[in-house]
C-alpha positions as CSV (number, residue, x, y, z in Angstrom):
1,M,-35.9,-59.2,-128.2
2,S,-39.5,-57.9,-128.6
3,K,-40.9,-61.1,-127.2
4,V,-38.6,-60.9,-124.2
5,I,-40.2,-57.6,-123.0
6,G,-43.7,-58.5,-124.2
7,F,-46.7,-58.4,-121.8
8,K,-47.0,-62.2,-121.8
9,N,-43.3,-62.9,-121.0
10,I,-43.1,-60.2,-118.3
11,N,-46.2,-61.6,-116.6
12,R,-45.0,-65.2,-117.1
13,L,-42.2,-64.2,-114.7
14,A,-43.9,-61.6,-112.6
15,I,-47.0,-63.5,-111.5
16,P,-45.2,-66.5,-110.1
17,A,-42.7,-64.1,-108.6
18,I,-45.5,-62.3,-106.8
19,V,-46.8,-65.6,-105.3
20,A,-43.3,-66.6,-104.3
21,G,-42.4,-63.2,-103.0
22,I,-45.3,-63.0,-100.6
23,A,-44.4,-66.3,-98.9
24,E,-42.4,-64.7,-96.0
25,P,-44.7,-61.8,-95.3
26,L,-47.7,-64.3,-95.5
27,L,-46.1,-66.4,-92.8
28,S,-45.8,-63.3,-90.6
29,I,-49.4,-62.1,-91.5
30,T,-50.8,-65.5,-90.6
31,D,-49.0,-65.5,-87.2
32,T,-50.2,-61.9,-86.6
33,A,-53.8,-62.6,-87.4
34,I,-54.1,-65.9,-85.5
35,V,-52.0,-64.7,-82.5
36,G,-53.9,-61.4,-82.3
37,N,-57.1,-63.3,-81.7
38,I,-55.8,-65.5,-78.8
39,P,-58.5,-65.1,-76.1
40,E,-56.0,-64.2,-73.3
41,Y,-53.2,-61.6,-73.8
42,G,-53.8,-61.3,-77.5
43,T,-52.6,-57.7,-77.7
44,E,-49.3,-58.6,-75.9
45,S,-48.8,-61.7,-78.1
46,L,-49.5,-59.6,-81.2
47,A,-46.9,-57.0,-80.1
48,A,-44.3,-59.7,-79.5
49,V,-44.8,-61.3,-82.9
50,G,-44.4,-57.8,-84.5
51,I,-41.2,-57.0,-82.6
52,V,-39.6,-60.4,-83.3
53,G,-40.8,-60.4,-86.9
54,S,-39.2,-57.0,-87.4
55,F,-35.8,-58.3,-86.0
56,L,-35.9,-61.6,-87.9
57,S,-36.8,-59.8,-91.2
58,A,-33.8,-57.5,-90.6
59,L,-31.5,-60.6,-90.3
60,I,-33.1,-62.3,-93.3
61,W,-32.8,-59.1,-95.5
62,I,-29.3,-58.3,-94.4
63,L,-27.9,-61.8,-95.0
64,G,-30.3,-62.9,-97.8
65,Q,-28.9,-60.5,-100.4
66,T,-26.9,-63.3,-102.0
67,R,-30.1,-64.2,-103.7
68,S,-30.2,-61.0,-105.7
69,A,-26.5,-61.2,-106.5
70,I,-26.7,-64.8,-107.7
71,S,-29.7,-63.9,-109.8
72,A,-28.0,-60.9,-111.4
73,I,-24.8,-62.7,-112.3
74,I,-26.5,-65.9,-113.7
75,S,-29.0,-63.9,-115.8
76,Q,-26.2,-61.7,-117.2
77,Y,-24.2,-64.7,-118.2
78,L,-27.3,-66.4,-119.6
79,G,-27.9,-63.3,-121.8
80,A,-24.3,-63.3,-123.0
81,G,-24.5,-67.1,-123.8
82,K,-21.7,-67.9,-121.3
83,I,-23.7,-69.8,-118.5
84,E,-21.1,-72.6,-118.3
85,E,-18.6,-70.1,-116.9
86,V,-20.5,-69.8,-113.7
87,K,-21.6,-73.3,-113.1
88,T,-19.5,-73.7,-109.8
89,L,-20.7,-70.3,-108.4
90,P,-24.1,-71.3,-106.9
91,A,-22.7,-74.0,-104.5
92,Q,-19.9,-71.7,-103.3
93,A,-22.4,-68.8,-102.8
94,I,-24.9,-71.0,-100.9
95,F,-22.2,-72.5,-98.6
96,F,-20.9,-69.0,-97.8
97,N,-24.4,-67.7,-97.1
98,V,-25.6,-70.6,-94.9
99,A,-22.3,-70.7,-92.9
100,L,-22.7,-66.9,-92.2
101,S,-26.3,-67.4,-91.1
102,V,-25.4,-70.1,-88.6
103,F,-22.7,-67.9,-87.1
104,V,-25.2,-65.0,-86.7
105,L,-27.8,-67.4,-85.2
106,I,-25.4,-68.7,-82.6
107,S,-24.3,-65.1,-81.8
108,T,-27.9,-64.0,-81.1
109,V,-29.3,-66.8,-79.0
110,F,-27.3,-65.9,-76.0
111,F,-28.5,-62.3,-76.0
112,V,-32.2,-62.6,-76.8
113,E,-33.6,-60.6,-73.9
114,E,-31.1,-57.8,-74.4
115,I,-31.9,-57.6,-78.1
116,F,-35.6,-57.1,-77.5
117,K,-35.1,-54.6,-74.7
118,L,-33.5,-52.4,-77.4
119,Y,-36.9,-52.4,-79.0
120,N,-38.3,-51.1,-75.7
121,A,-40.1,-54.4,-75.0
122,S,-40.7,-55.1,-71.3
123,G,-42.9,-57.2,-69.0
124,L,-45.1,-59.8,-70.6
125,I,-44.3,-58.5,-74.1
126,L,-40.6,-59.1,-73.5
127,E,-41.3,-62.6,-72.1
128,Y,-43.4,-63.5,-75.2
129,C,-40.7,-62.1,-77.5
130,V,-38.1,-64.5,-76.0
131,V,-40.5,-67.4,-76.2
132,Y,-41.4,-66.8,-79.8
133,Y,-37.8,-66.0,-81.0
134,D,-36.2,-69.0,-79.3
135,I,-38.2,-71.3,-81.6
136,R,-38.5,-69.3,-84.8
137,V,-34.8,-68.3,-85.0
138,W,-33.9,-71.9,-86.0
139,G,-35.7,-71.4,-89.3
140,F,-33.3,-68.6,-90.2
141,P,-30.6,-70.7,-92.0
142,L,-33.4,-72.6,-93.7
143,T,-35.0,-69.4,-95.1
144,L,-31.6,-68.1,-96.3
145,F,-30.9,-71.4,-98.1
146,T,-34.4,-71.3,-99.7
147,F,-33.9,-67.7,-100.8
148,A,-30.5,-68.5,-102.3
149,V,-32.0,-71.3,-104.4
150,F,-34.8,-69.0,-105.4
151,G,-32.1,-66.7,-106.7
152,I,-30.6,-69.5,-108.9
153,F,-34.0,-70.3,-110.4
154,R,-34.7,-66.6,-111.1
155,G,-31.3,-66.3,-112.8
156,L,-32.3,-69.2,-115.0
157,Q,-35.5,-67.2,-115.9
158,N,-37.7,-69.6,-113.9
159,T,-40.1,-68.2,-111.3
160,F,-42.5,-71.2,-111.5
161,W,-40.8,-73.5,-109.0
162,P,-40.2,-70.8,-106.4
163,M,-44.0,-70.1,-106.6
164,I,-44.9,-73.8,-106.0
165,V,-42.6,-74.0,-103.0
166,A,-43.9,-70.7,-101.6
167,V,-47.5,-71.8,-101.9
168,I,-46.8,-75.1,-100.2
169,G,-45.0,-73.3,-97.4
170,A,-47.8,-70.8,-96.9
171,V,-50.6,-73.3,-96.9
172,A,-48.7,-75.5,-94.4
173,N,-48.1,-72.5,-92.1
174,I,-51.7,-71.5,-92.1
175,V,-52.9,-75.1,-91.3
176,L,-50.3,-75.6,-88.6
177,D,-51.0,-72.2,-87.1
178,F,-54.7,-73.1,-86.5
179,F,-53.8,-76.6,-85.1
180,L,-50.9,-75.5,-82.8
181,V,-52.1,-72.1,-81.6
182,Y,-55.7,-73.0,-80.8
183,G,-55.2,-76.8,-80.4
184,I,-57.6,-79.6,-81.3
185,E,-59.7,-80.8,-78.4
186,G,-58.6,-84.3,-77.3
187,F,-55.6,-84.3,-79.6
188,I,-53.4,-81.2,-79.4
189,T,-53.2,-78.9,-76.4
190,P,-53.4,-75.2,-77.4
191,M,-49.8,-73.7,-77.5
192,G,-50.6,-70.0,-78.0
193,I,-47.6,-68.0,-79.3
194,R,-45.3,-71.1,-79.1
195,G,-47.6,-72.8,-81.6
196,A,-47.3,-69.9,-84.0
197,A,-43.5,-70.1,-83.8
198,W,-43.5,-73.9,-84.3
199,A,-45.8,-73.5,-87.3
200,S,-43.4,-71.1,-89.0
201,L,-40.4,-73.2,-88.3
202,I,-41.9,-76.4,-89.6
203,S,-43.1,-74.6,-92.8
204,Q,-39.6,-73.2,-93.3
205,L,-38.1,-76.7,-93.0
206,L,-40.6,-78.0,-95.5
207,M,-39.8,-75.3,-98.0
208,A,-36.1,-75.9,-97.7
209,V,-36.4,-79.6,-98.3
210,I,-38.7,-79.2,-101.3
211,V,-36.5,-76.5,-102.9
212,F,-33.4,-78.7,-102.4
213,I,-35.1,-81.6,-104.2
214,L,-36.3,-79.4,-107.1
215,L,-32.8,-77.9,-107.6
216,L,-31.3,-81.4,-107.9
217,T,-34.1,-82.7,-110.2
218,K,-35.1,-79.7,-112.3
219,T,-31.8,-78.0,-113.0
220,N,-28.2,-78.9,-113.9
221,V,-26.9,-76.9,-111.0
222,S,-24.7,-78.8,-108.6
223,L,-24.5,-78.1,-104.9
224,K,-21.2,-79.9,-104.6
225,L,-18.6,-77.5,-103.4
226,R,-15.7,-77.4,-105.9
227,F,-12.5,-75.5,-106.2
228,P,-10.9,-73.3,-107.4
229,L,-13.2,-70.5,-106.5
230,N,-15.3,-69.2,-109.4
231,K,-14.0,-66.0,-110.9
232,E,-17.3,-64.2,-110.2
233,L,-17.3,-65.1,-106.5
234,G,-15.4,-61.9,-105.7
235,R,-18.0,-59.8,-107.6
236,L,-20.8,-61.7,-105.9
237,V,-19.3,-61.0,-102.5
238,T,-18.8,-57.3,-103.3
239,M,-22.4,-57.0,-104.6
240,S,-23.7,-58.8,-101.5
241,L,-21.7,-56.5,-99.2
242,N,-23.2,-53.4,-100.9
243,L,-26.6,-54.9,-100.4
244,F,-25.6,-55.9,-96.9
245,V,-24.9,-52.2,-96.1
246,R,-28.1,-51.3,-97.9
247,S,-30.1,-53.7,-95.8
248,I,-28.6,-52.3,-92.6
249,A,-29.9,-48.9,-93.7
250,L,-33.3,-50.3,-94.5
251,N,-33.6,-52.1,-91.2
252,T,-32.4,-49.0,-89.3
253,A,-35.6,-47.4,-90.5
254,L,-37.6,-50.4,-89.4
255,Y,-35.8,-50.5,-86.0
256,F,-36.6,-46.8,-85.3
257,A,-40.2,-47.3,-86.4
258,T,-40.7,-50.4,-84.2
259,S,-38.9,-49.1,-81.1
260,N,-40.8,-45.8,-81.3
261,A,-44.2,-47.6,-81.8
262,T,-43.3,-49.8,-78.8
263,E,-42.5,-46.7,-76.7
264,Y,-45.8,-45.1,-77.5
265,G,-47.8,-47.9,-75.8
266,D,-49.1,-51.5,-76.3
267,E,-52.0,-50.4,-78.6
268,Y,-49.6,-48.5,-80.8
269,I,-47.1,-51.3,-81.3
270,A,-50.0,-53.7,-81.9
271,A,-51.6,-51.4,-84.5
272,Y,-48.2,-50.7,-86.1
273,T,-47.6,-54.5,-86.4
274,I,-50.9,-54.9,-88.3
275,A,-50.1,-52.0,-90.6
276,M,-46.5,-53.1,-91.2
277,N,-47.5,-56.6,-92.1
278,I,-49.9,-55.2,-94.7
279,W,-47.2,-52.9,-95.9
280,M,-44.8,-55.8,-96.3
281,F,-47.4,-58.0,-98.0
282,T,-48.1,-55.3,-100.6
283,A,-44.4,-54.6,-101.0
284,F,-43.6,-58.2,-101.9
285,F,-46.8,-58.3,-104.1
286,I,-45.5,-55.3,-106.1
287,D,-42.0,-56.7,-106.1
288,G,-43.1,-59.4,-108.4
289,Y,-42.7,-57.0,-111.3
290,G,-39.4,-55.9,-109.7
291,G,-38.5,-59.6,-109.9
292,A,-39.4,-59.7,-113.6
293,G,-37.3,-56.5,-114.1
294,N,-34.5,-58.1,-112.3
295,I,-34.5,-61.3,-114.3
296,L,-35.0,-59.7,-117.8
297,G,-32.9,-56.6,-117.1
298,G,-29.8,-58.7,-116.3
299,K,-30.4,-60.8,-119.4
300,L,-30.8,-57.7,-121.7
301,L,-27.7,-56.1,-120.1
302,G,-25.7,-59.2,-120.8
303,A,-26.9,-59.1,-124.4
304,K,-26.2,-55.3,-124.6
305,D,-29.7,-54.7,-125.9
306,Y,-30.1,-51.2,-124.4
307,T,-33.2,-50.3,-126.4
308,S,-35.2,-53.3,-125.0
309,L,-33.8,-52.6,-121.6
310,W,-35.2,-49.0,-121.7
311,K,-38.6,-50.3,-122.9
312,L,-38.5,-52.9,-120.1
313,G,-38.1,-50.2,-117.5
314,K,-41.1,-48.3,-118.7
315,R,-43.3,-51.3,-119.0
316,V,-42.6,-53.0,-115.7
317,S,-42.8,-49.8,-113.8
318,S,-46.2,-49.0,-115.3
319,Y,-47.4,-52.5,-114.4
320,G,-46.1,-52.2,-110.8
321,I,-47.8,-48.8,-110.3
322,G,-51.0,-50.3,-111.8
323,V,-51.0,-53.2,-109.4
324,S,-50.2,-50.9,-106.4
325,L,-53.3,-48.8,-107.3
326,I,-55.5,-51.9,-107.4
327,L,-54.1,-52.9,-103.9
328,A,-54.8,-49.4,-102.6
329,I,-58.4,-49.4,-103.9
330,F,-59.0,-52.8,-102.4
331,G,-57.7,-51.6,-99.1
332,F,-60.1,-48.6,-99.1
333,I,-63.1,-50.8,-100.0
334,F,-62.4,-53.3,-97.2
335,Y,-60.9,-50.7,-94.8
336,D,-62.8,-51.9,-91.7
337,T,-62.8,-55.6,-92.5
338,I,-59.0,-55.8,-92.9
339,G,-58.4,-54.6,-89.4
340,K,-60.9,-57.1,-87.8
341,V,-59.0,-60.0,-89.4
342,F,-56.1,-59.3,-87.1
343,T,-57.7,-58.4,-83.8
344,S,-61.0,-57.7,-82.0
345,E,-59.4,-55.3,-79.5
346,T,-61.3,-52.0,-80.0
347,I,-58.5,-49.7,-78.9
348,V,-56.0,-51.4,-81.2
349,L,-58.5,-51.3,-84.1
350,E,-59.2,-47.6,-83.6
351,T,-55.4,-46.8,-83.5
352,F,-54.9,-48.9,-86.7
353,Y,-57.8,-47.3,-88.6
354,S,-56.4,-43.8,-87.8
355,V,-53.3,-44.4,-89.9
356,F,-54.1,-47.1,-92.4
357,F,-55.1,-44.6,-95.0
358,I,-51.5,-43.4,-95.2
359,V,-50.3,-47.0,-95.9
360,L,-52.8,-47.2,-98.8
361,I,-52.0,-43.7,-100.3
362,V,-48.3,-44.4,-100.5
363,Q,-48.8,-47.6,-102.5
364,P,-48.2,-46.1,-106.0
365,I,-44.9,-44.6,-104.7
366,N,-43.9,-48.0,-103.5
367,G,-44.8,-49.4,-107.0
368,L,-42.3,-47.1,-108.6
369,A,-39.6,-47.6,-106.0
370,F,-39.8,-51.4,-105.6
371,V,-39.9,-52.1,-109.4
372,F,-36.9,-50.0,-110.2
373,D,-35.1,-51.5,-107.1
374,G,-35.6,-54.9,-108.7
375,I,-34.3,-53.7,-112.1
376,F,-31.2,-52.2,-110.6
377,K,-30.4,-55.5,-108.8
378,G,-30.6,-57.3,-112.1
379,L,-28.2,-54.8,-113.6
380,G,-25.7,-55.3,-110.8
381,E,-26.0,-51.7,-109.7
382,M,-25.7,-52.6,-106.0
383,K,-23.4,-49.7,-105.0
384,Y,-26.0,-47.2,-106.2
385,L,-28.8,-49.1,-104.4
386,R,-26.7,-48.9,-101.3
387,N,-26.2,-45.1,-101.6
388,V,-29.9,-44.6,-102.3
389,L,-31.0,-46.5,-99.2
390,L,-28.5,-44.7,-97.0
391,G,-29.8,-41.3,-98.2
392,A,-33.5,-42.4,-97.9
393,T,-32.9,-43.6,-94.3
394,F,-30.6,-41.0,-92.9
395,L,-31.6,-37.9,-94.9
396,G,-35.3,-38.8,-95.3
397,F,-36.8,-41.2,-92.8
398,I,-35.0,-40.4,-89.5
399,P,-35.2,-36.6,-89.8
400,T,-38.9,-36.8,-90.7
401,L,-39.6,-39.2,-87.9
402,Y,-37.9,-37.0,-85.3
403,L,-39.7,-33.9,-86.7
404,C,-43.0,-35.7,-86.4
405,N,-42.2,-36.8,-82.8
406,F,-41.5,-33.2,-81.9
407,F,-45.2,-32.5,-82.9
408,D,-46.3,-35.7,-81.0
409,L,-47.8,-37.3,-84.2
410,K,-47.0,-40.9,-83.0
411,L,-48.0,-43.5,-85.6
412,Y,-48.9,-40.7,-88.1
413,G,-45.3,-39.6,-87.9
414,I,-44.0,-43.1,-88.5
415,W,-46.0,-43.5,-91.7
416,I,-45.3,-40.0,-92.9
417,A,-41.6,-40.9,-92.5
418,F,-42.1,-44.1,-94.5
419,T,-43.8,-42.1,-97.3
420,V,-40.8,-39.7,-97.5
421,W,-38.5,-42.7,-97.5
422,A,-40.3,-44.4,-100.4
423,L,-40.5,-41.2,-102.4
424,F,-36.7,-40.6,-102.0
425,R,-36.0,-44.1,-103.3
426,G,-38.3,-44.0,-106.3
427,V,-37.2,-40.6,-107.6
428,A,-33.5,-41.3,-107.2
429,L,-33.7,-44.7,-109.1
430,L,-35.8,-43.2,-111.9
431,I,-33.4,-40.3,-112.4
432,K,-30.4,-42.7,-112.5
433,F,-32.0,-45.1,-114.9
434,R,-33.0,-42.3,-117.3
435,N,-29.6,-40.7,-117.2
436,K,-27.6,-43.9,-117.7
437,F,-29.6,-45.9,-120.2
438,L,-31.5,-43.3,-122.4
439,P,-28.2,-42.0,-124.0
440,L,-27.2,-45.6,-124.8
441,I,-30.2,-46.1,-127.0
442,S,-28.9,-43.6,-129.6
């Protein structure tokens, strides 16, 4: 198993996973940068994209957890040499996931304005939120389908095809953003924030179509729904439900952060949107090593190779922390330039620059937390991940945020709270991994 946890094999999985993982935040970052530079009402448009992006990310994370569950189960059966026993599981899992996403989509479209009022949106920002959401929301089931298929590929130890799909989707979104938001004189009328929404939706549709074709042509996995239900479907649903609760806890933190930033004022929510998009981009970047830990950890657990599993944890965490440090250094070098990519509004830039250093300082903590989070998903430890996020949010993030609000720290308080939140997660996962698997080596 030494080759399995070698530098070459880990990076063979991690590097494509990094590229694939940043697809969704890259879509949001592209929308943010282009919308933030719209000549008229750029700040309001930027704020609306940030609020809607936060809500849609919440829905995707909450319902997209089937990806991690599928990946964990398939990789464990692959390691145990019993992959044929779960050949009917992917189709059943995808059908369940997409059906649930359609139900949630239909449930939200009738209450769009009320939803974004909960984020303290009002006036022109609220109007733009509704416009942007009414288009982008239809890409929600497409994204969940794509994520589920990504999970199948990851379980089969393949991160290459998800990377290809992600790159195509990201490039398409960037090109469409420029064409549709700003228009082409004589051909396309500038659509503003509507154009950004259509660009994202078309890109999500393109990714779903390509990943569907690849699944049929590059694997032996069938999407034909067959009965009886696979014996692992119950465990997959249980794992998904634990991750569902975990994601609710995660998005509770994001909701409190977004609603508080909105309440502080337009320049604060605009600056927060920029910082959060950068945070999410780096998080998914680091999570590439979490993805490698997920894939290989499940396989090693299935093979009961605990010695290699322990070494895997040490290696991928060191790689993740190393990458996070590089990202932080890059951020400090291009501190001013990064902000100007997203907006030219002086007050928004000043607000952003005042807190960006916290986002950069916390990167190594994120490196530890996100990598072990991925490893624990591969091990099927969804219940513990649920409990850690509940603790991090309700014992760490929210009390810290309210304490900082008492001292009127505004955006400083939000990012201090996120630092506490990440530290809680990283330490809790490290202790659990050490206590559970170190004794198994001997």
